[in-house]
Structure formats: C-alpha cells, structure tokens
Phi, psi and omega in degrees: 000134179271127182241130175232139182234128180240134177247132178242131175069019173197165178270130181283120179278154178299325179294317179292321178297316179296316179299313180296316179299316179297317180296322180286327176297328181294342181294340182283350183289346182275354177082007177271127184291113179253136181260322187210145175228137180225126179243131176244117181251126184230148174238125175231106185055247181263357183269132176247115183253142173230123176242121182237132180234132176246135177242131176231187180285105177088008179204162169216145184231139180230147176220144182225141177214151180222134177203187179268356180230130184295320179299319179294321178297317179297316180298317180294318179296320179290327175298318179297319179293320179299320179296318179294320178295317180299316178297319180296315180296316178298321180296318179294317180296319179297322179296316180289327177295323178297320178295318180293323179296320178295321178295320182291323182274347178084015178286147178251153181271354185284334179081009180276146176277138180269352184262043178275121181252000000 
C-alpha cells in the first residue's frame, strides 16, 4: 500500500510522520485490499485537523477528525476508518453467507415453482 502524508501550515515532525504511517499500516489487518492511503494534517490556530482517505479496488473511504492535539486527531480519524472498513468487510461476508445458505437449503434464485403439473 502506498502511503502519503501531507502537512499544511506546520512542519511535519519525524515522530508524527512515523505515528501516522504506523496507524495507516494497521488498516491492512482487516483483509480488505487497500491500494493507497493519503493523510492531510492541518493546523488552524488551536485546531489540529486530520483528514485520511483510503483507496481500494472499487471503493474509497474518508475520515476526518479535529482536536487540540495532532496525535489525537490522527488516532480519531483512523478509528473512524477502521469502523468503516469493519462494516464493509462484514457486509461482504454477510452477502456471501447468504449465498452459501441458499445453496445449503436448496433454494433457487430463479423464482420458478417446481410443482408445475
């Protein structure tokens, strides 16, 4: 996965860059194929904003957080993304479980009645 981090209106410290990179690397543990991650970190007066976008095959997910600490903003934005990834993965798994359940019960998708005399 390609990760890019952009800092606006402040200098990006190596510690913050490492923290952000580690949090984004953790997104791959859910088994959803991710191609690219982009984090935009901004400072406006006392507000620290983190906008994180993940791109995968056929989808993109975005999360935004604002707080008084940049590390906290990054963590909150990544938490939102993890929840969205988890929901996406569960939705895909539920869809496939439904197909397997139909196969096991012998139901057909055609909607035709088998009792035609």
